[in-house]
VMD Tcl script that builds the backbone (N, CA, C; Angstrom):
set m [mol new atoms 393]
animate dup $m
set s [atomselect $m all]
$s set {name element resname resid chain x y z} {
  {N N MET 1 A 0.851 -1.170 0.009}
  {CA C MET 1 A 0.049 0.046 -0.016}
  {C C MET 1 A 0.867 1.205 0.049}
  {N N TYR 2 A 0.504 2.100 -0.834}
  {CA C TYR 2 A 1.262 3.376 -0.933}
  {C C TYR 2 A 0.352 4.533 -0.818}
  {N N TRP 3 A 0.485 5.305 0.275}
  {CA C TRP 3 A -0.373 6.488 0.492}
  {C C TRP 3 A -1.930 6.064 0.432}
  {N N GLY 4 A -2.196 4.925 0.914}
  {CA C GLY 4 A -3.568 4.554 0.966}
  {C C GLY 4 A -4.208 3.967 -0.324}
  {N N PHE 5 A -3.360 4.007 -1.308}
  {CA C PHE 5 A -3.862 3.342 -2.574}
  {C C PHE 5 A -3.176 2.041 -2.800}
  {N N GLU 6 A -3.943 1.140 -3.265}
  {CA C GLU 6 A -3.413 -0.225 -3.567}
  {C C GLU 6 A -2.996 -0.264 -5.063}
  {N N PRO 7 A -1.868 -0.765 -5.326}
  {CA C PRO 7 A -1.359 -0.749 -6.733}
  {C C PRO 7 A -2.201 -1.749 -7.588}
  {N N PRO 8 A -2.370 -1.497 -8.853}
  {CA C PRO 8 A -3.150 -2.408 -9.635}
  {C C PRO 8 A -2.485 -3.816 -9.678}
  {N N PRO 9 A -3.218 -4.860 -9.793}
  {CA C PRO 9 A -2.636 -6.182 -9.960}
  {C C PRO 9 A -1.661 -6.325 -11.160}
  {N N ARG 10 A -0.538 -7.016 -10.925}
  {CA C ARG 10 A 0.362 -7.142 -11.976}
  {C C ARG 10 A -0.088 -8.278 -12.947}
  {N N ARG 11 A 0.167 -8.184 -14.185}
  {CA C ARG 11 A -0.125 -9.235 -15.130}
  {C C ARG 11 A 1.033 -10.173 -15.090}
  {N N ALA 12 A 0.727 -11.455 -15.448}
  {CA C ALA 12 A 1.795 -12.346 -15.563}
  {C C ALA 12 A 2.724 -12.076 -16.693}
  {N N THR 13 A 3.942 -12.120 -16.490}
  {CA C THR 13 A 5.039 -11.782 -17.580}
  {C C THR 13 A 5.183 -12.880 -18.541}
  {N N LEU 14 A 4.785 -14.114 -18.195}
  {CA C LEU 14 A 4.986 -15.211 -19.047}
  {C C LEU 14 A 3.818 -15.324 -20.004}
  {N N VAL 15 A 4.170 -15.188 -21.283}
  {CA C VAL 15 A 3.139 -15.185 -22.339}
  {C C VAL 15 A 3.289 -16.605 -22.963}
  {N N LEU 16 A 2.199 -17.320 -22.997}
  {CA C LEU 16 A 2.194 -18.673 -23.545}
  {C C LEU 16 A 2.408 -18.742 -25.057}
  {N N MET 17 A 1.737 -17.778 -25.785}
  {CA C MET 17 A 1.907 -17.780 -27.269}
  {C C MET 17 A 2.124 -16.412 -27.712}
  {N N GLN 18 A 3.241 -16.172 -28.245}
  {CA C GLN 18 A 3.642 -14.823 -28.691}
  {C C GLN 18 A 3.729 -14.861 -30.196}
  {N N ARG 19 A 3.306 -13.860 -30.827}
  {CA C ARG 19 A 3.371 -13.786 -32.250}
  {C C ARG 19 A 4.857 -13.639 -32.756}
  {N N LEU 20 A 5.345 -14.464 -33.587}
  {CA C LEU 20 A 6.660 -14.374 -34.059}
  {C C LEU 20 A 6.923 -13.274 -35.142}
  {N N TYR 21 A 5.856 -12.825 -35.723}
  {CA C TYR 21 A 5.924 -11.811 -36.730}
  {C C TYR 21 A 4.712 -10.895 -36.644}
  {N N SER 22 A 4.853 -9.662 -37.117}
  {CA C SER 22 A 3.820 -8.700 -36.953}
  {C C SER 22 A 2.853 -8.585 -38.149}
  {N N SER 23 A 3.396 -8.920 -39.354}
  {CA C SER 23 A 2.633 -8.817 -40.502}
  {C C SER 23 A 2.926 -9.898 -41.546}
  {N N PHE 24 A 2.020 -10.047 -42.469}
  {CA C PHE 24 A 2.258 -11.010 -43.611}
  {C C PHE 24 A 2.277 -10.238 -44.833}
  {N N GLY 25 A 3.473 -10.185 -45.509}
  {CA C GLY 25 A 3.574 -9.426 -46.707}
  {C C GLY 25 A 2.670 -9.873 -47.810}
  {N N ARG 26 A 1.916 -8.963 -48.397}
  {CA C ARG 26 A 1.039 -9.350 -49.535}
  {C C ARG 26 A 1.558 -8.721 -50.723}
  {N N GLY 27 A 1.095 -9.072 -51.989}
  {CA C GLY 27 A 1.535 -8.504 -53.228}
  {C C GLY 27 A 2.934 -8.901 -53.584}
  {N N TRP 28 A 3.664 -7.991 -54.117}
  {CA C TRP 28 A 5.079 -8.229 -54.445}
  {C C TRP 28 A 5.963 -8.632 -53.306}
  {N N PRO 29 A 5.830 -8.029 -52.141}
  {CA C PRO 29 A 6.644 -8.513 -50.972}
  {C C PRO 29 A 6.366 -9.978 -50.626}
  {N N GLY 30 A 5.078 -10.284 -50.709}
  {CA C GLY 30 A 4.812 -11.777 -50.504}
  {C C GLY 30 A 5.333 -12.671 -51.436}
  {N N VAL 31 A 5.335 -12.248 -52.739}
  {CA C VAL 31 A 6.018 -13.039 -53.772}
  {C C VAL 31 A 7.506 -13.185 -53.514}
  {N N GLY 32 A 8.084 -12.060 -53.176}
  {CA C GLY 32 A 9.510 -12.067 -52.897}
  {C C GLY 32 A 9.852 -13.057 -51.700}
  {N N LEU 33 A 8.979 -13.049 -50.660}
  {CA C LEU 33 A 9.249 -13.972 -49.546}
  {C C LEU 33 A 9.027 -15.461 -49.988}
  {N N LEU 34 A 8.071 -15.656 -50.765}
  {CA C LEU 34 A 7.853 -16.992 -51.409}
  {C C LEU 34 A 9.101 -17.429 -52.104}
  {N N THR 35 A 9.625 -16.562 -52.996}
  {CA C THR 35 A 10.791 -16.877 -53.778}
  {C C THR 35 A 11.990 -17.216 -52.875}
  {N N LEU 36 A 12.177 -16.377 -51.782}
  {CA C LEU 36 A 13.266 -16.592 -50.837}
  {C C LEU 36 A 13.054 -17.848 -50.112}
  {N N ARG 37 A 11.797 -18.331 -49.724}
  {CA C ARG 37 A 11.623 -19.553 -49.053}
  {C C ARG 37 A 11.892 -20.727 -50.041}
  {N N VAL 38 A 11.483 -20.649 -51.297}
  {CA C VAL 38 A 11.837 -21.698 -52.222}
  {C C VAL 38 A 13.343 -21.853 -52.495}
  {N N ALA 39 A 13.980 -20.721 -52.582}
  {CA C ALA 39 A 15.464 -20.763 -52.759}
  {C C ALA 39 A 16.215 -21.380 -51.601}
  {N N ALA 40 A 15.639 -21.026 -50.336}
  {CA C ALA 40 A 16.196 -21.623 -49.198}
  {C C ALA 40 A 15.972 -23.122 -49.077}
  {N N ALA 41 A 14.798 -23.512 -49.544}
  {CA C ALA 41 A 14.402 -24.980 -49.583}
  {C C ALA 41 A 15.385 -25.767 -50.477}
  {N N ILE 42 A 15.631 -25.176 -51.706}
  {CA C ILE 42 A 16.552 -25.825 -52.729}
  {C C ILE 42 A 17.940 -25.941 -52.054}
  {N N THR 43 A 18.343 -24.807 -51.369}
  {CA C THR 43 A 19.644 -24.781 -50.803}
  {C C THR 43 A 19.691 -25.844 -49.646}
  {N N ALA 44 A 18.731 -26.107 -48.954}
  {CA C ALA 44 A 18.771 -27.048 -47.870}
  {C C ALA 44 A 19.029 -28.430 -48.318}
  {N N PHE 45 A 18.572 -28.764 -49.496}
  {CA C PHE 45 A 18.830 -30.080 -50.069}
  {C C PHE 45 A 20.288 -30.277 -50.510}
  {N N HIS 46 A 21.023 -29.157 -50.611}
  {CA C HIS 46 A 22.413 -29.272 -51.115}
  {C C HIS 46 A 23.471 -29.018 -50.096}
  {N N LEU 47 A 23.108 -28.984 -48.823}
  {CA C LEU 47 A 24.130 -28.851 -47.761}
  {C C LEU 47 A 24.675 -30.293 -47.524}
  {N N ARG 48 A 25.964 -30.358 -47.735}
  {CA C ARG 48 A 26.665 -31.638 -47.629}
  {C C ARG 48 A 27.910 -31.467 -46.856}
  {N N GLY 49 A 28.423 -32.589 -46.294}
  {CA C GLY 49 A 29.707 -32.571 -45.572}
  {C C GLY 49 A 29.551 -32.317 -44.116}
  {N N SER 50 A 28.360 -32.615 -43.499}
  {CA C SER 50 A 28.194 -32.486 -41.997}
  {C C SER 50 A 28.729 -33.571 -41.277}
  {N N ALA 51 A 28.983 -33.383 -39.985}
  {CA C ALA 51 A 29.411 -34.421 -39.158}
  {C C ALA 51 A 28.273 -35.441 -38.820}
  {N N LEU 52 A 27.054 -35.073 -39.129}
  {CA C LEU 52 A 25.929 -35.895 -38.825}
  {C C LEU 52 A 25.983 -37.140 -39.874}
  {N N GLY 53 A 25.292 -38.209 -39.480}
  {CA C GLY 53 A 25.284 -39.288 -40.421}
  {C C GLY 53 A 24.529 -38.949 -41.629}
  {N N ARG 54 A 24.781 -39.759 -42.712}
  {CA C ARG 54 A 24.216 -39.412 -44.038}
  {C C ARG 54 A 22.702 -39.480 -44.016}
  {N N SER 55 A 22.129 -40.532 -43.431}
  {CA C SER 55 A 20.679 -40.716 -43.417}
  {C C SER 55 A 19.984 -39.573 -42.534}
  {N N SER 56 A 20.605 -39.331 -41.407}
  {CA C SER 56 A 19.909 -38.315 -40.567}
  {C C SER 56 A 20.018 -36.899 -41.221}
  {N N MET 57 A 21.105 -36.567 -41.935}
  {CA C MET 57 A 21.245 -35.425 -42.718}
  {C C MET 57 A 20.213 -35.310 -43.769}
  {N N VAL 58 A 19.883 -36.303 -44.491}
  {CA C VAL 58 A 18.897 -36.249 -45.529}
  {C C VAL 58 A 17.493 -36.002 -44.917}
  {N N VAL 59 A 17.231 -36.673 -43.799}
  {CA C VAL 59 A 15.895 -36.417 -43.205}
  {C C VAL 59 A 15.778 -34.986 -42.723}
  {N N ILE 60 A 16.777 -34.385 -42.120}
  {CA C ILE 60 A 16.791 -33.024 -41.574}
  {C C ILE 60 A 16.566 -32.120 -42.765}
  {N N GLU 61 A 17.400 -32.331 -43.787}
  {CA C GLU 61 A 17.304 -31.473 -44.983}
  {C C GLU 61 A 15.890 -31.538 -45.612}
  {N N GLY 62 A 15.318 -32.736 -45.762}
  {CA C GLY 62 A 14.044 -32.837 -46.357}
  {C C GLY 62 A 12.929 -32.175 -45.565}
  {N N ALA 63 A 13.086 -32.359 -44.178}
  {CA C ALA 63 A 12.060 -31.629 -43.322}
  {C C ALA 63 A 12.146 -30.227 -43.411}
  {N N LEU 64 A 13.333 -29.669 -43.389}
  {CA C LEU 64 A 13.486 -28.156 -43.546}
  {C C LEU 64 A 13.014 -27.704 -44.845}
  {N N ALA 65 A 13.304 -28.383 -45.944}
  {CA C ALA 65 A 12.850 -27.999 -47.231}
  {C C ALA 65 A 11.306 -27.994 -47.388}
  {N N LEU 66 A 10.741 -28.963 -46.775}
  {CA C LEU 66 A 9.221 -29.119 -46.930}
  {C C LEU 66 A 8.622 -27.957 -46.082}
  {N N LEU 67 A 9.102 -27.683 -44.852}
  {CA C LEU 67 A 8.575 -26.621 -44.017}
  {C C LEU 67 A 8.730 -25.305 -44.635}
  {N N LEU 68 A 9.926 -25.126 -45.258}
  {CA C LEU 68 A 10.178 -23.801 -45.989}
  {C C LEU 68 A 9.333 -23.595 -47.186}
  {N N CYS 69 A 9.126 -24.672 -47.950}
  {CA C CYS 69 A 8.351 -24.529 -49.106}
  {C C CYS 69 A 6.864 -24.228 -48.809}
  {N N ALA 70 A 6.360 -24.966 -47.825}
  {CA C ALA 70 A 5.016 -24.727 -47.408}
  {C C ALA 70 A 4.742 -23.453 -46.610}
  {N N GLY 71 A 5.770 -22.952 -46.093}
  {CA C GLY 71 A 5.677 -21.810 -45.180}
  {C C GLY 71 A 5.035 -22.108 -43.868}
  {N N LEU 72 A 5.420 -23.228 -43.294}
  {CA C LEU 72 A 4.838 -23.709 -42.034}
  {C C LEU 72 A 6.065 -23.583 -41.013}
  {N N TRP 73 A 5.753 -22.917 -39.914}
  {CA C TRP 73 A 6.780 -22.662 -38.865}
  {C C TRP 73 A 8.007 -22.097 -39.468}
  {N N THR 74 A 7.917 -21.067 -40.244}
  {CA C THR 74 A 9.013 -20.396 -41.063}
  {C C THR 74 A 9.977 -19.885 -40.061}
  {N N PRO 75 A 9.754 -19.160 -39.020}
  {CA C PRO 75 A 10.856 -18.664 -38.222}
  {C C PRO 75 A 11.706 -19.854 -37.616}
  {N N MET 76 A 11.043 -20.869 -37.118}
  {CA C MET 76 A 11.814 -22.018 -36.639}
  {C C MET 76 A 12.602 -22.720 -37.723}
  {N N ALA 77 A 11.993 -22.928 -38.840}
  {CA C ALA 77 A 12.664 -23.638 -40.041}
  {C C ALA 77 A 13.869 -22.714 -40.505}
  {N N GLY 78 A 13.683 -21.458 -40.544}
  {CA C GLY 78 A 14.803 -20.623 -40.913}
  {C C GLY 78 A 15.933 -20.600 -39.958}
  {N N SER 79 A 15.588 -20.650 -38.659}
  {CA C SER 79 A 16.653 -20.744 -37.654}
  {C C SER 79 A 17.359 -22.061 -37.722}
  {N N MET 80 A 16.605 -23.160 -37.890}
  {CA C MET 80 A 17.230 -24.485 -38.029}
  {C C MET 80 A 18.130 -24.561 -39.287}
  {N N LEU 81 A 17.747 -23.924 -40.454}
  {CA C LEU 81 A 18.594 -23.867 -41.626}
  {C C LEU 81 A 19.838 -23.140 -41.341}
  {N N ALA 82 A 19.793 -21.940 -40.603}
  {CA C ALA 82 A 20.957 -21.187 -40.311}
  {C C ALA 82 A 21.846 -22.045 -39.408}
  {N N GLY 83 A 21.302 -22.734 -38.325}
  {CA C GLY 83 A 22.109 -23.539 -37.543}
  {C C GLY 83 A 22.787 -24.720 -38.218}
  {N N LEU 84 A 22.029 -25.308 -39.172}
  {CA C LEU 84 A 22.598 -26.451 -39.887}
  {C C LEU 84 A 23.677 -25.986 -40.855}
  {N N ALA 85 A 23.500 -24.806 -41.467}
  {CA C ALA 85 A 24.518 -24.317 -42.283}
  {C C ALA 85 A 25.821 -23.976 -41.542}
  {N N VAL 86 A 25.662 -23.438 -40.388}
  {CA C VAL 86 A 26.861 -23.032 -39.509}
  {C C VAL 86 A 27.537 -24.376 -39.012}
  {N N CYS 87 A 26.773 -25.325 -38.636}
  {CA C CYS 87 A 27.353 -26.613 -38.224}
  {C C CYS 87 A 28.141 -27.253 -39.386}
  {N N THR 88 A 27.520 -27.199 -40.587}
  {CA C THR 88 A 28.132 -27.768 -41.722}
  {C C THR 88 A 29.413 -26.999 -42.179}
  {N N ALA 89 A 29.345 -25.718 -41.960}
  {CA C ALA 89 A 30.562 -24.888 -42.224}
  {C C ALA 89 A 31.737 -25.283 -41.353}
  {N N PHE 90 A 31.465 -25.663 -40.093}
  {CA C PHE 90 A 32.592 -25.893 -39.191}
  {C C PHE 90 A 32.948 -27.410 -39.284}
  {N N SER 91 A 32.152 -28.223 -39.753}
  {CA C SER 91 A 32.411 -29.645 -39.810}
  {C C SER 91 A 32.819 -30.136 -41.284}
  {N N ALA 92 A 32.648 -29.353 -42.314}
  {CA C ALA 92 A 32.926 -29.756 -43.704}
  {C C ALA 92 A 34.357 -29.646 -43.931}
  {N N THR 93 A 34.806 -30.468 -44.890}
  {CA C THR 93 A 36.248 -30.437 -45.265}
  {C C THR 93 A 36.605 -29.454 -46.363}
  {N N GLY 94 A 35.491 -28.914 -47.091}
  {CA C GLY 94 A 35.655 -28.067 -48.147}
  {C C GLY 94 A 35.741 -26.587 -47.723}
  {N N ASP 95 A 35.302 -25.759 -48.558}
  {CA C ASP 95 A 35.331 -24.340 -48.283}
  {C C ASP 95 A 34.187 -24.005 -47.334}
  {N N PRO 96 A 34.536 -23.489 -46.132}
  {CA C PRO 96 A 33.439 -23.095 -45.174}
  {C C PRO 96 A 32.684 -21.829 -45.612}
  {N N TRP 97 A 33.217 -21.014 -46.466}
  {CA C TRP 97 A 32.552 -19.775 -46.798}
  {C C TRP 97 A 31.352 -20.023 -47.745}
  {N N ALA 98 A 31.292 -21.252 -48.318}
  {CA C ALA 98 A 30.187 -21.619 -49.114}
  {C C ALA 98 A 28.859 -21.734 -48.398}
  {N N PHE 99 A 28.927 -21.936 -46.997}
  {CA C PHE 99 A 27.729 -22.089 -46.221}
  {C C PHE 99 A 27.281 -20.850 -45.589}
  {N N ILE 100 A 27.943 -19.701 -45.829}
  {CA C ILE 100 A 27.510 -18.447 -45.259}
  {C C ILE 100 A 26.242 -17.967 -45.831}
  {N N LEU 101 A 26.068 -18.131 -47.123}
  {CA C LEU 101 A 24.751 -17.665 -47.851}
  {C C LEU 101 A 23.603 -18.419 -47.301}
  {N N PRO 102 A 23.584 -19.798 -47.179}
  {CA C PRO 102 A 22.366 -20.403 -46.635}
  {C C PRO 102 A 22.127 -20.082 -45.160}
  {N N ALA 103 A 23.154 -19.783 -44.359}
  {CA C ALA 103 A 22.926 -19.321 -43.024}
  {C C ALA 103 A 22.288 -17.873 -43.060}
  {N N ALA 104 A 22.760 -17.057 -43.903}
  {CA C ALA 104 A 22.157 -15.664 -43.984}
  {C C ALA 104 A 20.750 -15.729 -44.476}
  {N N VAL 105 A 20.467 -16.545 -45.391}
  {CA C VAL 105 A 19.075 -16.733 -45.831}
  {C C VAL 105 A 18.173 -17.245 -44.783}
  {N N GLY 106 A 18.672 -18.279 -44.001}
  {CA C GLY 106 A 17.888 -18.736 -42.902}
  {C C GLY 106 A 17.639 -17.733 -41.827}
  {N N VAL 107 A 18.614 -16.908 -41.529}
  {CA C VAL 107 A 18.451 -15.833 -40.550}
  {C C VAL 107 A 17.387 -14.816 -41.058}
  {N N ALA 108 A 17.555 -14.474 -42.370}
  {CA C ALA 108 A 16.641 -13.557 -42.923}
  {C C ALA 108 A 15.163 -14.001 -42.895}
  {N N LEU 109 A 14.975 -15.286 -43.276}
  {CA C LEU 109 A 13.621 -15.851 -43.161}
  {C C LEU 109 A 13.091 -15.882 -41.666}
  {N N ALA 110 A 13.950 -16.169 -40.725}
  {CA C ALA 110 A 13.470 -16.182 -39.373}
  {C C ALA 110 A 13.057 -14.822 -38.944}
  {N N MET 111 A 13.765 -13.749 -39.412}
  {CA C MET 111 A 13.452 -12.429 -39.030}
  {C C MET 111 A 12.218 -11.781 -39.783}
  {N N LEU 112 A 12.105 -12.140 -41.097}
  {CA C LEU 112 A 11.089 -11.582 -41.891}
  {C C LEU 112 A 9.716 -12.255 -41.761}
  {N N GLY 113 A 9.802 -13.519 -41.528}
  {CA C GLY 113 A 8.489 -14.271 -41.511}
  {C C GLY 113 A 8.122 -14.876 -42.879}
  {N N PRO 114 A 7.020 -15.477 -42.933}
  {CA C PRO 114 A 6.667 -16.320 -44.106}
  {C C PRO 114 A 6.056 -15.583 -45.285}
  {N N GLY 115 A 5.347 -14.545 -45.104}
  {CA C GLY 115 A 4.674 -13.818 -46.153}
  {C C GLY 115 A 3.203 -14.344 -46.188}
  {N N ALA 116 A 2.497 -13.753 -47.121}
  {CA C ALA 116 A 0.993 -14.047 -47.272}
  {C C ALA 116 A 0.734 -15.353 -47.992}
  {N N CYS 117 A 1.673 -15.791 -48.796}
  {CA C CYS 117 A 1.494 -17.154 -49.583}
  {C C CYS 117 A 2.146 -18.271 -48.711}
  {N N SER 118 A 1.557 -18.504 -47.547}
  {CA C SER 118 A 2.146 -19.548 -46.747}
  {C C SER 118 A 0.998 -20.159 -45.833}
  {N N ILE 119 A 1.269 -21.283 -45.211}
  {CA C ILE 119 A 0.381 -21.903 -44.296}
  {C C ILE 119 A 0.369 -21.109 -42.994}
  {N N ASP 120 A 1.428 -20.538 -42.628}
  {CA C ASP 120 A 1.488 -19.664 -41.448}
  {C C ASP 120 A 0.523 -18.588 -41.542}
  {N N ALA 121 A 0.343 -17.893 -42.687}
  {CA C ALA 121 A -0.571 -16.864 -42.855}
  {C C ALA 121 A -2.006 -17.450 -42.696}
  {N N LEU 122 A -2.241 -18.502 -43.202}
  {CA C LEU 122 A -3.624 -19.136 -42.983}
  {C C LEU 122 A -3.933 -19.492 -41.610}
  {N N LEU 123 A -2.978 -20.055 -40.882}
  {CA C LEU 123 A -3.194 -20.548 -39.500}
  {C C LEU 123 A -3.169 -19.414 -38.502}
  {N N PHE 124 A -2.172 -18.470 -38.653}
  {CA C PHE 124 A -1.870 -17.463 -37.616}
  {C C PHE 124 A -2.175 -16.012 -38.192}
  {N N GLY 125 A -2.801 -15.866 -39.324}
  {CA C GLY 125 A -3.003 -14.607 -39.888}
  {C C GLY 125 A -3.956 -13.677 -39.250}
  {N N ARG 126 A -4.149 -12.500 -39.827}
  {CA C ARG 126 A -5.098 -11.538 -39.242}
  {C C ARG 126 A -6.512 -12.024 -39.277}
  {N N ARG 127 A -7.202 -11.858 -38.177}
  {CA C ARG 127 A -8.658 -12.225 -38.119}
  {C C ARG 127 A -9.533 -11.026 -38.183}
  {N N ARG 128 A -10.629 -11.151 -38.751}
  {CA C ARG 128 A -11.722 -10.083 -38.763}
  {C C ARG 128 A -12.831 -10.476 -37.881}
  {N N MET 129 A -13.173 -9.587 -36.949}
  {CA C MET 129 A -14.243 -9.827 -36.066}
  {C C MET 129 A -15.439 -9.013 -36.546}
  {N N ILE 130 A -16.560 -9.622 -36.738}
  {CA C ILE 130 A -17.786 -8.909 -37.070}
  {C C ILE 130 A -18.627 -8.832 -35.889}
  {N N LEU 131 A -18.923 -7.656 -35.405}
  {CA C LEU 131 A -19.810 -7.489 -34.209}
  {C C LEU 131 A -21.241 -7.054 -34.660}
}
mol reanalyze $m
mol bondsrecalc $m
mol representation Tube
mol addrep $m
């Protein structure tokens, strides 16, 4: 109590579900994000030379490519692509600089979001309430 007034109740700081992106690009920006997602999916299939086993690497690459093409869980899939590219860069025997571009594309997708042409936009997009 402060000077006879009770402070308002505090809200819980733990948010169970937080939006990962604030908007879904429509029009040309949405087409650009779709193109970026497809290019990242193609790149995910061509990451080679990781310390992971061959079969596990193919499964991870395939799952990432499908998630990115469909636009489902795009921020998580982009982050996983970036992490996979960095791990491959450190464990590959070839040129590690070749994996910087897939890592940058994954980080960009994680920050920009999926765009309007995605499953994320259908599941978590803007809602209209008619009163």
